[in-house]
N, C-alpha and C positions, 0 to 999 in steps of 0.2 A: 291206517287212512293217510292219503297223501295230501299236500297243499301244493298249489301251483303258484309259486312266488312271482312269476312274471304275470301278475293282473294287470289288466289295462282298463283305462277309463275312457269313455267317450263322452265328450261335451257337445251337445247339439245348440247351435246358436241360430235362431231364426234372423232372417235378413229384416223382417218388419220390426223387430225389437230395436236392432241398431239403428234403424232409421227413425223410431220414435224418440229414441234417446238424443239424437243429434237434434231432432225437431224442437224437442223440450228446451235444450241447451240454447238454442237459436232464438227461441221466443223469450226465453229468460233473459238474455243479453239485449234483445231489442227493447224489452220493458225496462230495463235498467237504464239503457240510453235515452228512452224516451223520458222516463221520469228526472233524469240528471238534466236533461234539455229542457223540460218544462219548469224546473226549479230555476235553473240559470236565467231563464227568459223572462222571468217575473220582475216586476219593477222591485227596486231595493228594499222599500217598506214591507213588501210582502214576502220576501225571502226568509228562510230559516237561518237565524243567525246563532253564534255561539252563546249569546246571552239568553236566547228563546229557550235553548237547551238546557242552560244553567237553571233558569227559572223553573221550567218543568220539573227538573230532577231535585230540586230542593224539597219537593213534597215527599220524596223517596229517601227518607232517613234510615239510619241504622236500626233504630227501634221498629220501623214498620217492615223493614226486611226481615227481621228477627221474628216478628208475628207471622209474616207470611210462611216462614219456615216451619213454623208449628203446625200448619195445615197438612205438611208432608209428613213431618215426624214430631207425633205427639209427646214425645218425651220432652221436647223443648219448652212445653207449657208450664212445666214444674218450676222454671226460672221466672215465669211472668209473675206480676203483682197478682195477688188473689181477686178475683171478680173482673179482671181487665178483659175485655173482649177483643177479638182480633179484627182488624180493619176489613171493611166491605170493599171487595174487588171493584166494584161498580164506582164507589166513592173515589178510590185511587185514580181509576182510569179517567174519571171526570175532571179531578184536579189537575192531573199530569197534562191533559189534553188542552184544557181550558185556562189553566194557572188561576183558577177561583176556587177559593177556599170557602165553604158555605159557613165556617165558623169564623171567618174574618170578612167583614162586609168591605173593608178597604180593598180587598183584592178586585172587586168589582167597581167600586166607586171611583177608585184611583184612576180608572181609563174613562170614565164617564164625565166626571166633574174637573173642570179647569182648575189647575194649581193644586188638587187634591194630593198629587204625589209628593208635595212638601212635606206632608205628614207620615209618608211612608218610611217605616223604620221599625226596628224590632227592639223592645225593651228587654235587655238582658238582666239587669239588676235594676229594680225601681227603687229611686229615693223617695224621700218623704213628699207626698203628694203628686208624684210623676205618674202620668197615663197618657194616653194616645192623644189626648186633646191638647197637650204642652209640651210637645216634643220639641227640641231644639230646631230652629229655622235657619237656613242660609239661603236667602234668595239673591240672584245677581242684581246688583245695583243698576240704576238707569245709566246708559253710556254717557249721556251729558253730564252727569254727576263726577264722572271720573277726569273731564277734562280740566286742566289747571285753570283756566280762566273762568270756570264755573264753581271754583272751591268755595265753600261757605267762609265766612269771616268767623274768628273763633272768639269766645268769651269766657268768664268765669275761671280764668286760667291762673290766676295769682296764687303763688305758692307751689304749683305744679313742677316746677324746674327745681324746687329746693328739696334737698334729701336730707333728713335728720338722722345721722348715724348713731348718736349717742354714745354712751360707753358700754359697747357690746363685749362680753367676756370672750377671751381667746377660746376657740373651740378646743375640746378636749382630743378630737381626732382630726386629721385633715388629708386631703388627696395631695398635698403639696403643690408641685408645679403640673400636676396632672388636670387637665380640664376634661370632666366626665360628662357634664351635661350640656346638651345643645338645645338652646332656645331660639326658634324661628317662627316666622309667620307667613303662612302661605296666602292669607287675605290682609296684606300688610296695613290696608288703609281703613279697616274697619274701626269705626270711631263711635262715639257717645253723644246723644243729642243735647245733654245740658251744657256741651262745650262748643256746639254749632249754633251760630247766631241765625234766627229765623227759620231753621230746618225742623219740621216735625214729622217728615215721612221717615219711617224706620229704614226703608230700602235706600235713603239717600244719605245715611249717618256715614260718610266716607270723608277722610281728611288725609293729607299727605304728612302731617306733623303730629296732630293730636289724635293718636289712635292707639291700637293695642300694644305697640311696641314698647309703651311706658309700662305696661303691666310686666314685659318681660325685663326691663331694667330693675324695677323693684324687686321680682322674683329672683334675679341674679345676685342681687345685693344681699338678700335673705339667705339664700343658699349657700353664698360663700362665707357668710358669718356663722355658719353651722359647719364649715370645713370642707364644703362641697365646691370643687373648681367648675366654674360654669362660664360658657360663651353665649353670648346674645349677638345672633344675626339679623340685622336690621335691613336687609337687600329689600329693595321695593319690587316685589314681584310683578305689581302693576305697571311700573316703569319698563320692566323687561318685556312684559307681554305687548305694550305699545310699540317698543322698538321693533319687535319682530311682526307686528301687525296680527297679533293673535287674540282671541276672544278671552273673556274673563273665565269662561269655563274651562280654559287651558291652565288655570292657576297652578293646579297640583302637578301638572306635566313640568311647568317651569320651576316650581320650588323644589322639585324632586332633584333637578340638575344641582341647585345650589346646594341641598344637603348632601348628595353624592360626592361633591367636590370637598365638603368639609370633612366627612369622615375618612374620605380617602387620604387627606393631608394630616389628619390627627386621629389615629386609632385609639386613643384614650376615650374619644367620645363614644359612652356607651348608651345614654339615655337621650332620646329625641323628644322634645315637647314642642308640639305645634299650637301655639295659642290663637284663639279665635274669640269672637263674642257674639252671641246670639242675637237674633232679631226679634225675639219676643219682648213683650213690654214688662215694666216694672213689677207687676203684681205676680209675674211667674219666675221672675229671676232674682228676687230679693228676698231676704229673710232677716229677722232680728233675733239675735242670740244674746242673751245676757245684756240686753238694753243696747246693743250696738248692732247697726245694719251691716249686713254682708251681702255681697253679689254671689249668687248660687253658681257652682260649678257642675259642669257636665261632661262626662266622657264619652267620646265617639269612637267606635271601632269599626274598622273596614273590614267585613267578612271574607273578602276576596284576596286574601294574602296569606302565605304559609306560616306567618307567625301569629295568626289569629288567636291560638289558644294561650300563647304566652303574653300578648298586649291584654287579653281578657284578664288574665291572672293577676297581672300588675295593677291594672284599673281596680280590680276587685279588691285588692289589698289597701289601696289608697282610699276607696269608697268607704270600706268597712271602719277604717280608723277615723276618718272624719265623720262618719256616722256616730261614732262612740264618743267623739270630743266636741263635735260641732253639730249636734242633731239638726238635720234638714239642710245643711249646707250644700251636700252633694245631691244632684238631681238623679244620680244613677249612671247606669253605663247603656248606651244606646248602640244598636248594632245597624250599620248602613250597607246596603248591597243593591245590585241590579243595575238596569241600564240608565236609570234616572240619577245616578250618584257616580262617584269615583270608585268606591267600592275599596280602596286600598289606603289613600291618605298617607302614603310614603311609609306605611308601617310594616311593609314587607321588607325593609331596609334594617329593622332592628326588632328583636322580641321585646325590647324596652322601649318601644315607641308609643307616643300619647298623642292625642289630639283633645285638646281641653277647651270647652266653651266657658269663658269667664264672663259672667253676668249677662246683660242685655243691652239693648240700646238707651235704656234710660238710668243706667247705674253711674254712679260717680267714682273718680279714682280713689277717693277714700274707702269706699265700701270694696272696690276691686282689690286694692292693697292689703286689707285686712283678710281678703280671701286668700290672696297669694302668700301671705304669712302662715296662715293655717295649712295650706297646702305644703309649704316648704318644712313645716314642723313634722307633718306625717310622713312625708316622701324622705325626710332625712333618716328617720328611724328605719325605713324599709330599706333604704340605700345602705346604711351602715350594717345591718343585719346580713345583707347579701355580701358585703364585702368580707365580713368575717368568715363567711362560708368559702368564698373564693381565694382569700389571702394566703391560706396555707399552701394552696396548690401553687399560686404565684411564687411564693417564697422559695418552694421546692424546685420550680422551674429555673428561678434565678441562680440557685446554687449549682445546677447541674449546666 
């Protein structure tokens, strides 16, 4: 039997098929340009923004994607907890398209009720008594309060300038000349009602001299007594905003420049602490421990930064130690993200960055300083534990 190797193939192409192909491509291009033109012609408030996409995709976490994979490959079900049902596709589509979670009424009410977005946040670690009704609040102060001529008179300040050092023992370990903790204040003028004569409105608790910077002074003194070199930067962010004609909402943009300048001029600065005070009232920001009154602490984490997990880890370590030694002092760790907040809080500049709410508008510096002492105590332990881990590497690098 013989085979003919010179086989030939004939391909027949109909003219109508080519015409249909180009017609489909043309219609598809027209559709794309039409949709693009429609989107760009909408008013800004109706356009699709990156924040809208981010808000929609937050519902699609790794756990949900894994559960969806089980519908295609049943072998994955063995890794799921026993009795856990796969999510319904209809629910996922509804949440992604509307940003409304039926298990969280705030996702709907936050749009419909004025001011409700102030309570928008996620509790990562709840402290004693912390829930969604008493989350930290930071509302912009009235513009007239920030004017120098309208600043309130101060009261009850006797003894505030005095610092009682006492005979503190020499620390067993020290950073030497290295300044490793940087304390700053994005909302520099946040003050406290007991020291502002005639002021009763929490939103008006602002002052250029009696404010959160005094907490920073006390905290620095305590950290340095524990051997940790510390810098306090009292740059008045509000003054910078006024000079540039910027609004209060740009505070973090302005404080970021201050922090970046500091860490670029001193590479030893490893821990960044932004001190604030809450707008909540006394009953939510104060606790009695062993017969002494303390201002509660709350840790706020910006979820929209690459150091998110490191920031959460550090805050969790501090929260846990405070919980063990000063039960109820820490209100927990609160996550903030989305269009209604900054979402970073400069925490993308370091994996050891913190935003701490010290007490509220009704707390006194006596209470605030006790809390600063407690924070310094537990923070120093975490700090020196971390130094022990890194020091062998540093010594080896120095020898080389």
